[in-house]
Residue frames relative to the residue before (quaternion, step in Angstrom):
aa qw qx qy qz dx dy dz
M 1.0000 0.0000 0.0000 0.0000 0.00 0.00 0.00
S 0.5459 -0.6209 0.4662 0.3148 3.47 -1.18 0.63
S 0.5737 -0.5874 0.4396 0.3641 3.56 -1.18 0.54
K 0.5923 0.5661 -0.3690 0.4388 3.59 1.16 -0.49
I 0.6271 0.5143 -0.3305 0.4826 3.57 1.05 -0.72
Y 0.6368 0.5179 -0.3271 0.4682 3.58 1.00 -0.79
S 0.6140 0.5467 -0.3451 0.4528 3.58 1.08 -0.66
V 0.6627 0.4916 -0.3014 0.4779 3.58 0.93 -0.87
I 0.6557 0.5079 -0.3069 0.4668 3.56 0.93 -0.90
S 0.6584 0.5113 -0.3202 0.4502 3.59 0.94 -0.82
V 0.6300 0.5212 -0.3398 0.4647 3.61 1.03 -0.68
V 0.6586 0.5013 -0.3109 0.4673 3.58 0.94 -0.86
L 0.6790 0.4825 -0.2912 0.4704 3.57 0.90 -0.90
A 0.6227 0.5299 -0.3450 0.4609 3.59 1.05 -0.68
G 0.6412 0.5184 -0.3246 0.4635 3.58 1.01 -0.72
L 0.6617 0.4867 -0.3022 0.4837 3.56 0.99 -0.81
A 0.6689 0.5034 -0.3060 0.4533 3.57 0.93 -0.88
T 0.6264 0.5282 -0.3436 0.4588 3.58 1.03 -0.71
G 0.6595 0.5064 -0.3112 0.4602 3.58 0.93 -0.80
L 0.7230 0.4267 -0.2499 0.4825 3.56 0.93 -0.88
A 0.7260 0.4404 -0.2509 0.4647 3.58 0.96 -0.82
L 0.7656 0.3293 -0.1854 0.5206 3.59 1.09 -0.58
G 0.7262 0.4843 -0.2643 0.4102 3.57 0.71 -1.04
V 0.7054 0.4672 -0.2791 0.4540 3.57 0.75 -1.01
P 0.6951 0.4435 -0.3098 0.4735 3.66 0.75 -0.86
L 0.6307 0.5311 -0.3431 0.4500 3.59 1.01 -0.74
G 0.6580 0.5086 -0.3082 0.4620 3.57 0.95 -0.83
L 0.6693 0.4885 -0.2979 0.4739 3.56 0.95 -0.84
L 0.6554 0.5143 -0.3109 0.4575 3.57 0.95 -0.85
L 0.6809 0.4874 -0.2927 0.4617 3.57 0.91 -0.88
S 0.7407 0.4262 -0.2500 0.4553 3.58 0.85 -0.90
W 0.7870 0.3157 -0.1765 0.4998 3.60 0.78 -0.95
G 0.7096 0.4775 -0.2721 0.4410 3.57 0.91 -0.89
W 0.8136 0.2382 -0.1031 0.5202 3.55 0.73 -1.07
K 0.3682 -0.7838 0.4412 0.2353 3.59 1.35 0.12
Q 0.2307 0.7841 -0.5361 0.2109 3.56 0.92 0.93
P 0.5342 -0.6143 0.4578 0.3573 3.60 -1.10 0.55
L 0.7041 -0.5134 0.3152 0.3761 3.53 -1.23 0.60
P 0.6440 0.5157 -0.3634 0.4326 3.69 0.85 -0.71
W 0.6532 0.4993 -0.3243 0.4678 3.61 1.02 -0.70
V 0.6218 0.5276 -0.3397 0.4687 3.59 1.00 -0.74
Y 0.6631 0.5003 -0.2990 0.4697 3.57 0.93 -0.92
F 0.6344 0.5417 -0.3270 0.4440 3.58 0.97 -0.85
F 0.7138 0.4453 -0.2721 0.4671 3.59 0.80 -0.95
L 0.6317 0.5060 -0.3422 0.4773 3.58 1.09 -0.59
S 0.6209 0.5275 -0.3379 0.4712 3.59 1.14 -0.56
L 0.5814 0.5823 -0.3735 0.4283 3.59 1.13 -0.53
E 0.5598 0.5931 -0.3879 0.4295 3.58 1.14 -0.54
E 0.6537 0.4982 -0.3062 0.4804 3.58 0.99 -0.81
A 0.6302 0.5333 -0.3362 0.4533 3.60 1.01 -0.76
V 0.6222 0.5244 -0.3377 0.4731 3.59 1.02 -0.74
G 0.6444 0.5183 -0.3160 0.4650 3.58 1.00 -0.80
W 0.6319 0.5239 -0.3265 0.4687 3.58 1.05 -0.77
V 0.6495 0.5102 -0.3202 0.4641 3.60 0.94 -0.83
I 0.6586 0.4941 -0.3129 0.4735 3.59 0.90 -0.86
G 0.6542 0.5108 -0.3069 0.4658 3.58 0.99 -0.82
Y 0.6454 0.5165 -0.3209 0.4623 3.57 1.01 -0.78
V 0.6369 0.5143 -0.3272 0.4719 3.58 1.00 -0.81
R 0.6538 0.4960 -0.3172 0.4753 3.61 0.94 -0.83
F 0.6287 0.5377 -0.3277 0.4563 3.58 1.04 -0.79
R 0.6882 0.4854 -0.2843 0.4582 3.60 0.86 -0.95
R 0.6865 0.4698 -0.2802 0.4790 3.60 1.07 -0.66
G 0.4641 -0.6938 0.4377 0.3343 3.58 1.22 -0.27
K 0.3526 0.7594 -0.4839 0.2547 3.61 1.21 0.32
W 0.6515 0.5292 -0.3161 0.4423 3.57 1.15 -0.48
L 0.5834 0.5986 -0.3629 0.4118 3.59 1.27 -0.23
N 0.2827 0.7360 -0.5594 0.2558 3.56 0.28 1.27
Q 0.3104 -0.7342 0.5729 0.1907 3.54 -0.84 0.99
L 0.2129 -0.8311 0.5052 0.0939 3.57 -0.24 1.25
T 0.6825 0.4937 -0.2974 0.4494 3.59 1.16 -0.37
H 0.4927 0.6649 -0.4320 0.3586 3.62 1.23 -0.09
Q 0.2113 -0.7721 0.5877 0.1176 3.55 -0.88 0.94
S 0.5000 -0.6527 0.4750 0.3137 3.55 -1.07 0.70
A 0.6770 -0.4972 0.3570 0.4086 3.55 -1.29 0.32
E 0.6156 0.5549 -0.3572 0.4308 3.63 1.03 -0.66
V 0.6713 0.4864 -0.3024 0.4705 3.59 0.95 -0.83
E 0.6570 0.5228 -0.3121 0.4446 3.59 0.97 -0.84
M 0.6979 0.4575 -0.2691 0.4808 3.59 1.08 -0.70
G 0.5287 -0.6602 0.4000 0.3531 3.58 1.24 -0.02
A 0.4139 0.7238 -0.4700 0.2896 3.61 1.16 0.36
């Protein structure tokens, strides 16, 4: 596989891992551990999405998202 495909896969997996590693434990801790009311739990879980937006914006400004996924290498074009 191309390194560009690995980049896309890593972004998707990072998004899933952030939701499972940060969102679920944070929600459980806020609701059951610290007994916060539902609006506060929702607010902090929404902050997870805001962090994702900031990371996405930084990647957008740096041009990290500009990967041509359909480009084939010279080895593939030559039939090797």
